[in-house]
N, C-alpha and C positions, 0 to 999 in steps of 0.2 A: 895629797890626802883627799882633797875634794874630788878629783877625777876618779880616784880609787873607789870612794864611797858611791859616787854616781854609777859607776860601772857595776858595783856589787848590787845596788838596788835594782838596776835594770835586769841583771842576771836573775835575781830572785823572782822578779815578776815574770820573766820568761819561763823559768823552770817550774813554776807553781803547778801547771797542769800535768807535768811529768812526774810529780812526786807520788807515784803509786807503784805497786809491786812490779808490774811488767816493764816499766820504763825507768825506774829510779837508777838502775845500773848504768844507764847511758849518760847520766849527768853527775855521777859520783865525783869524777875528777874536777869538774867545774865548781862543785860545792866545796871541795877541799881547797882549791886555789882561792876562792872567794873568802873563806874563813881565815886562811893564812894571811891573805893580803890585809884584811881588817885588823888582825892581831899585830902584824908587823908595823902598821902605821899607828897603832894605839888609838884606833878610831873610837869616837864616843857613841857610835851607833851600836850600843851594847845589846839591844833587843834583837837586832838583825844578826849579830854575832852569835847569840844564843841559838837562834833558829838554824843558822848554818851549821854550827857544831852538832846540833841535835840531828839534823837530817844526814849529815856526814856519818854520824855514828850508826844510823840505821843502815846506810849503804855498806859500811864495814861489817856490821853484824850479818847482813845478808850474804856476804862473801866469806863468812866465818873468820874474819880478822877480829877476834874478840878483844885482844889486848888494845889494838888501835881504837876500837869502838868504845872501850871502857875509858881510855884517856880522853877521848872527845866528849863523852857524856859528862865526865868529871869537870872538864873545862867549861861546858855549858852551865853546870851547876855553880861553878865558882865565879862566873861573871855576874857582877852586880848591875842590875838595870832598874830603871824606875818606870813601872807601868803606870798607866793613867788611872785615875780614881774610878772611872767608869768600868775599866777592866777588873780591877780588884773587887768592885761591888758585884760585877756580873758573875764572876767565878767564885766569890767568897774566899779569895786567897790573896795574900800579900804579894806572891810571885805566881801569877796565873799560869805561866808556862811550865811550872813545876808539876802540874797535873799530868803532863806528858813525859817530862824528863825523868821524874822519879820512877814511874812505871817502867820506862825503857831501861833504866839502870837496874831495876829489880829483875827484869827478864835476862839482862846480860849476866848478872851475878849468878843466876840460876844455871844458865848455859855453861858458864865457866867452871862450875862446881857440880858436875853431873853425878859425882859419887858421894856428895855430902848428904848426910841424913838431916832432913828438916823436921822441925817440930810443928811449924806453922802449916795447917792444912792447905792454905792457898799456895805456899811455896812448894809443898810436896806435890800438889796437883800440877803446878806449873812445870816442875822438873819432869814429871811423867809425860806431860804434853810435849815438851821440847824433845824428849827422847823419841817420841812417836812420830816426829815430823816426817822423816824419810823412810819409815818402816813400811813393809808390805801391808796390804789392806787388812788382812785378818789380824796380824799382829797389832796394827794401829788401833783397830776396833777394841781389841782386848785391853790395850794400854789406856785408851781413852775411857773405857768403862771403869778401870781402876781409879783414874783421876776423878771421874764423876762420883764414885763412891766416897772418895776422900772429901770432896766438896759437899756432897749431900749430907754426910755425917755431921758436918760443922755448920750447916746452913742456919743463919739466924732466923727467928720467927718473923712473920710479916709485920708484927707490931714492934719489931726492933727499931725501925725508923719509918715514920710516915711523913712524906713530904707535904709541907704546908704550902698553900698558894703563894706564889712569888710576890714579894712586895716591890721588887725592882728587877728590871726596868719596867716603867709604866708605858703601855702602848696606847697611843691615841688612835681613834678610828681612822680607817683608810677607806677608799672607794668601795672595797669589798670588805664589809664589816666582819671582823674576825669573830664577833659574838654570835654570828649566824652559823658558824661552823659547828658541827656536832662533834665536839672534842671528846675522845674516849679516855677513860681512866688509864687504859693501857695504850700507849702510842703505837704507831705502826711506821713502816718506812721502806727503804729500798736497799741499796748496796752500800756497804761501809766505805766511806771515802777516807783517804789517808789523813792522819792527824796533822800532817805538815801544813795543810791548807786551813787549819782551824783558826789560824791567826787572821781574822778578817775584821774589817772596820765595823764598829757597832752600828754606825749610821750608814746604811748602804745607799748608794746613789741610784735609786731605782724608782721610777714614777709609780705611784700606787703602793709602794711598800710602806710598812708601818714605821712611823717616826718614833724614835726612842727618846724618852725623857727620863731623867734620873732624879732620884730623891737623895737627900743627905744620907751618907753611909751609916749603916747600923753596926753596932758592935757584934763581932762574930761570936757565936756560941761554939766554943771549942769542942764540947762534947758532941754537939750535933754534927759539926764538920768532920770529926773523927769517925763517926758512924757512917756518914756519907762517903768518906774516903774508903772505908772498908768495903762498902757495898759496890763502889765503883771498881775496886780491884777484883772483887769476886765476879762482877759482870764481865770484866775483861777476860778473866780466865774461862768463863763459860763461852765467851765469844770465840776464844781459841779452840775450844773443844768443838764447837759448831763448824768453824772454818776448816780445821784440819780433818774433821770427820766427814766433810761433804766435798772432798776434792774430786772424787770419781763419780759422784751421783749414783752410788750403788745401792741396791735394795737392802743389802746387809748393813748399811750405815744408817738406815732410816731411824731405827729406835734410838740410837745414841744422839743423832742430830736433833731429832724431835724433842727429846728430853732437855738438851742444852738450850734450844730455842725457847722452850716454855719457861725455863728458869730466867732467861734474859727478860722475858715479858712480864715477870711477876711484879717487878717494882715499877713505881711511877716516878718519872722525872719531869718536873714542871718548870724548873728554872731555865731561863734562856741560855745560861752558861753550860747547861747539860746537853748542848747540841750533839756532842759525840755519843752520848748515851742514847739519845733518841734515834740517831742514825743507826746505832747498833741494833736497837729494837726494830728498825726498818729492815735491816738485814735478816733479822729473825723471822719477820713476817714473810719476806720473799722466800727464804729458805723453807718455811713450812708449806708454802704453795708448791715449791718444787718437790718436796718429799711426798706430798699428797699425790702429785702427778705420777711420780715414779712408783709409788705403792699401787696405784690403780693399774699402771702399765704392767706390773708384774703379775696381775690377775687377768690380763687380757682386756682391761677396761680403760676408759679415758674420762677426763673431766667433761661434763656436759653431755655424755652419751645418752641417746634416747632409743636406740635400736640394739637389741642383744642377740639377734639371730642372723646368720649369714643369708645372703640373698638367694643362694641356691636351695634353701628350704622353702620351696614354692608351695608346699602343701599346708603351710601354716596360714591362719587368718591374721589380719593386721593387728588386732589387739594382742594376740599371743606373741607376734613378732617383736613387739616393743615392750612386752612385759606388763601390759595393762590388764590382762585377764588371767585369772588363776583357775578357771574352770574349763579351759580348752581341752578338747580330746582329739585334736587334729594331728597329733604326733604320737608316735609310740612312746609309752611312759609319760602320758600327758600330765599327771599330777606331779611327778618328779621334775619334769621339765619346767612346769609353771612355777614350782617352788624355787627352783634354781634361778630362774629369770627374776622372780620377785626379790630374791636375796641380792642378786647383782644390782638390780635397780635401786634398792634401798642403800647399798654401798655407794653407788655413784651419786645419788641425791645428797647423801650426808657429806661426801667429800666435796662435791661442787659447792654446796652451801658454805663449807669451811673455806674453800679457796676464794670465794667472793668476799667473805668477811676479811680475810687477810689482805687481799688486793685493795679493798676499800680503806682499811686501816693504814696500809702503806702510803696510799695516795694522800690520805688526810694528814699524816705526819709531814710528808713532803710539802704540802701546801702551807701548813702552819709554819714550818721553818722559813719558807720563802716570804711569807707575810711578816715575819719577825726581822727580815732584812738579811738573812743568810743566803749566800749564792748557791742554793741547792736545786737549781733547775734540772741538773743531771739526774737527781733522785726521782723526780716526777717522770722524766723521760724513761728511766729504767722500769718504772712501774707500768708505763704504757707498753713497753716492749714485752714485759712479762705477761701482761694481759693478752696481747696478740698471740704469743707463742703458746700460751696455755690453752686457748680456745680455738686455735687454728684448725684442728680436725673438724670441729663443729662448723666453722665457717666454710670449709671445703665441702661439707655436706649441705650447705645452704641453710644451716640452722643458726640464726643470729639471735633468737630469743633467749637461748641458754645463757648468753653472755650479756644480756641487755642491762642487768642491774649494775654490773661492773663498768660497762661502757657509759652508763648514765652518770657514774661517779667520776671516772677518770677523764673522759674526753672533754667535758666542760672545763675541768681544771687546766687541761692543756691549752684550750682556746682562750682562757681568761687572760687579759692583758697583764694583770698583776703577776702572773707566773713568770714573765720575762722570757718565754720560749717563742722563738721566731719560727713560724711554719715553713718559711723558705729554707731554713737550715735543717729541718727535720721533715722533709717532704714525704718520704715513704711512710713514716709513722702517722702523719696527719691524713695522708691518703687512705691508708688501710683502716685505721681506727674510725675516722670520720665516715667512710663508706659503710663500715660494719654497723656503726651507730644508726645511721640513716636507714639502713636495711632492717635493723631490729625494730625501729619505730614503724616502718611499713608493715612488717610482719605482725606486729602487735595490732595494728589497725585491721589487717585481714583476719586476725584471730578474733577480734571483737565482732566482725561481721559474720564469720562462719560459726563461732562458738561463743555467744554472748555470755555464757555462764563461766567461762574460763579465760578471763581477760589477762591474767598474769601468766598463763601458760603452765599451770601445774600438772595438766594431763599430757603426757608425751604423745598420746594418739593425736591430739589436736595440733601439737607442735609439728609432728611429722607431716600431717596433711598440709599445713601452711608452708612448710619447707619445700614441698613438692609442687607448689603452685607456681607456674611461670608468670611473673609479674606483668609481662607485656600482653598476655592472653587472658588475664583475669578481667571479667566483666561484672561489675556490680554498681549499685547506685552510688552516685557521687555524694560526698559528705564534706561540705566546705567548713563545717564546725568541728571536725575531728582534731583533738589536741595532738594526737600522734602525727597526723599529716602536717599540721602546722609546725610542729617541732622538727620534723624531717625536712620541710622546706627551709626553715631557718638554718639548719645545719648545712644544707647544701649551699645556701647563699653565703654563709660565713666562710666556708672552705673555698668557694670559687673566688671570693674577694681576697682571702689570705694567701692563696697559692699564686705564684708569679705568672705562669704561662697557662694558656688554655689546655695544653696537653698534660700539664701537671694536675689540672682540675677535671680531667676528662670523665672520671667516674661519676662525679657529681653533675656534670653537664648532661651525661647520658641518663642519669636517674631523675633529673628535674622534670622532664616531660611526663614521666609516669606519675610523679607526685601531683603534677598539675591536673592530670586526667582524673585521678582519684578525688581531687578537691572539687572538680566540677567546672562548669562554664564560668562561674563567678568566684574564683578562689580568692583567698586572702593574700595580701602582700606577703613576701616579695615576689611571688611567681605569677602575679596577675599579668604582667607584661614582660615576657621573657626576651626583651631586646638586649643584646649584648654588644659590647664595643668591638670586640675582635672577631674577624671572620671565622676563625676556628671554633670559637665559642658558639656562634650561631649554627655552624655546620654540625657540630656534635649533637646539639639538641634536635636539629632536623633529622639527623640519622636515626635517632631513637624514635622520633615520631613516625618515620617511614617504616619502622619495624613493627608498629602496632597493627594487629590484624583488623582492627576496627576502622582503619583509614579508608576513605572512599577513593575510587579512581580519580575523581576530579581533584581531590586534595593532593593525591600522589603526583598527578601530572603538573600541578602548580608548584610543588616542592622540589621536584627533581631538577628542573633548570636552575632554580635558585641555589641548590646544593652544588651543582657543577660550577656556577659562577664563583661561589665562595671557595671551592677547592682550587680553582684556577688562580684566584686572588692570593691564596696563601697555602700552597700544596704541602703535603706531608704523606709519607709512605703508609703510615698507619691509617690515616683518613682515607687514602685511596682504597685500601683493603676493606675497611668498614663500609664505605659507601657502595663499593662493588657488590658486597654481599646483599644489600637491601634493594638494589635496583636491577640486578642482573635478570631476574625472571620477567619483569614487566617492561624494562627499558634497556634493551640490548645495545642500542646506539649510545646511550649514556655510559654503559659499561665499557664500550670501545674507547670513548673519549677519556675515561678514567685511566685505561691502560696506556694511552698516549702520554697522559700527564705523569704517570708513574715511570714510564721508560725515559721521559725527559729528565726526571730527577736523577735516575741512575746514570744516564749518559753524561750529565753535568757534574757528576761526583757529589751530589747533594742528597744521597740516600739517607744519610744520618741527620739531616737538618730537621729540627722540630717545629720551628715557626720562622716567619720572616721578621727579623729583628728590626728592619726599617719600619714596618707597619706597627710593630709594638711601640717603637719610640714615637712615631707620628701620632698614633692614637693616644698615647700617654700624654703628649703635649696638648692635644686638643681637649682632653678630659681633665687637664690640670694635674695629672699624676707627675708630669715632668715640668718644672717651671720654665716658662718662656722668657726670652730676653726682653727687657722693657723697650718700648718704642721711644719716639722723640719726646722732647720736653713739651709741656703745655705752653701755649702762647705763640708757637711758631706758625708760619704761614702754611696753608693747606698744601701747596705744591712741594714745599720743603719737607713737610710731614710725610707725604706720599713717597717722596724720593728716599727719605730715611727709612721708612717701613720696608721699601723694596730692598734696600741695602741690608737691613737686618734680616729679612727673609732669605736673601741670597747667602748671607754669612751662616745662618742657621742651617740651610740646606747643605752647604759645603761641609760644615762641622758634622752634620748627620751622616753624610756620605763617607766622610773619613772614619767616623766611629764604626759604621757598619762594615766598611771595607777592612778594618783592623780586626774584626771578629773572625776567629778561625772557624772553618766548617768542620763540625765534629765527624769523626769516623763513624760509619754505620755499626751499630751494635748487633748482636745475634738476633734480638727481637726485630730490628729493622729488616734484616734479611728474611726473617720468618714472615713478616707482613708482606714483603716483596713477593715471596713465593706464593703467598695466599692470594693476592689480587691477580698475579700472573696466571695462576691455575684457574681462578674464577672467570677471567676474561679471555682465556685462550680460545674458546669456540667462537668468540665474537670479534676477533681481530680483523676478519675479512669485511666487517660492516664498517662503512665510512660515512 
């Protein structure tokens, strides 16, 4: 029995991440066997048995085995388990898992009786929704509209139940004080996670998370809990309308989905046990962002757009091109065109403002759940991905100001240690959002310099002018006291420290010299002394400095040999191409040497290598990043101590050699081949120079 229970516990922990719609079918048999094994041995782990039967019933329902699913859900309801007092108080239920099981049983009964006439509006709407699940788009929209009508006709007034502030649990202050968060009366959030993983420990083992203390349990108000239960059921039905209605992301589904999402956001859920309801509201916020984007795309517009005329309309002046002037006469039908552009601009501004609000609300809910101890890091990551995808067209147009408000909210949350998100596991997200945030701060600084009256970028004319400025060629007075530049410098330094390798942090290393130049000759820390430990870090910063038009020939002549030494010390195909581009015109011999280094990488089969792992480990040891082995004990003779130190050093060197030799050389990626072609093309005319 003990071995069986240990195996089932391990299995449950392994399958937790897979308990979602796309992967649940792959673990269905394992869940069935685990539940049967615990039943056969009459195990006392009743709570785990309930969870296994509940998840197994969901797997059977997904495969349309309704009878099996009903048997399993009844089995889950019949097992008597003893929850902790904390759980009962948290969810205001004697059997906390029933909040999931009863709703699942209700859905199963509805699916099993498709032709039964229901008098309850919730059951009637649920029946229509289940029938519409696999219907074509047009039929599904019609059926979901009927379900919405049934729900809307019986919607309780807002005064039906007003959530009072939670009296339990009580959260003690953490390093990031939750009282400083701007909590909205309507939460926000991200993507709905499966209810299976809602069984989480109340006291999460996470540094910086809020510690939960409990008060003596209070008597449950049965009428209050009955009303809460009714509203939870209705919210679940509205969520089904939103989910089934938004499967294709079609413009015809926008009205239905928007209405359902707004209904989900009407109520306020403040108890910590209402985690699933707040995640559902998170899904509503994300869905509303997506509907806004789809609706704009159907009109030929996009979120954050500032230009509304095609580039081939060269006879238009700049204000008319971006819709800032209503009096232009440079185009046929000037009044009509100006009116049309003004209407488009107003539509985009309204939609963009709404998108920013929903993204901010989603991030806020994710952060609040994390601070309460729930493992919802995935939710904050999803919000960051949503932000990037929504504003990507603006980023491609070099417009980072349009997304600056959302970046200012989301990226610091991602970087906050209390969020529990490791930058090394989400490299692309940190690279993209961090670089966009730093660029937005730089553009805000340029906006203050070029248009002091429009610091927030409310005029698209000014935003377009700043977006068209090449940062390396901008020449203006240094401002060491600029808050925007100081924030940009701090972001770059944080990302360089958080990302593991220099090539992961290359965007920030290339941007750092530009920030230092804008700060002036005596900038604030941390960019006052840009000395870096790794050769590639130094090389990337020197490459950006070599690209400055303001650099003098003397400075260039001093930097190029240093860059070649650094490249030789730790070569990389991308660095070969980048350095060739900035030295080819002025130092052809250096370009020829770069070509030799690049061909050496290719002939040695190391075209895909990113950095010298040996140097990374050695520098990590010297800087304390990797602990060194201790030397000899105190009190020994000097000769013996030297001999022991030499032995230790030799052993460490052998261990390092073995570790580096065991590392596989990565195969070159398409980007590596692209960089190889780039530097080969650049250095082709200089190969004869030796």
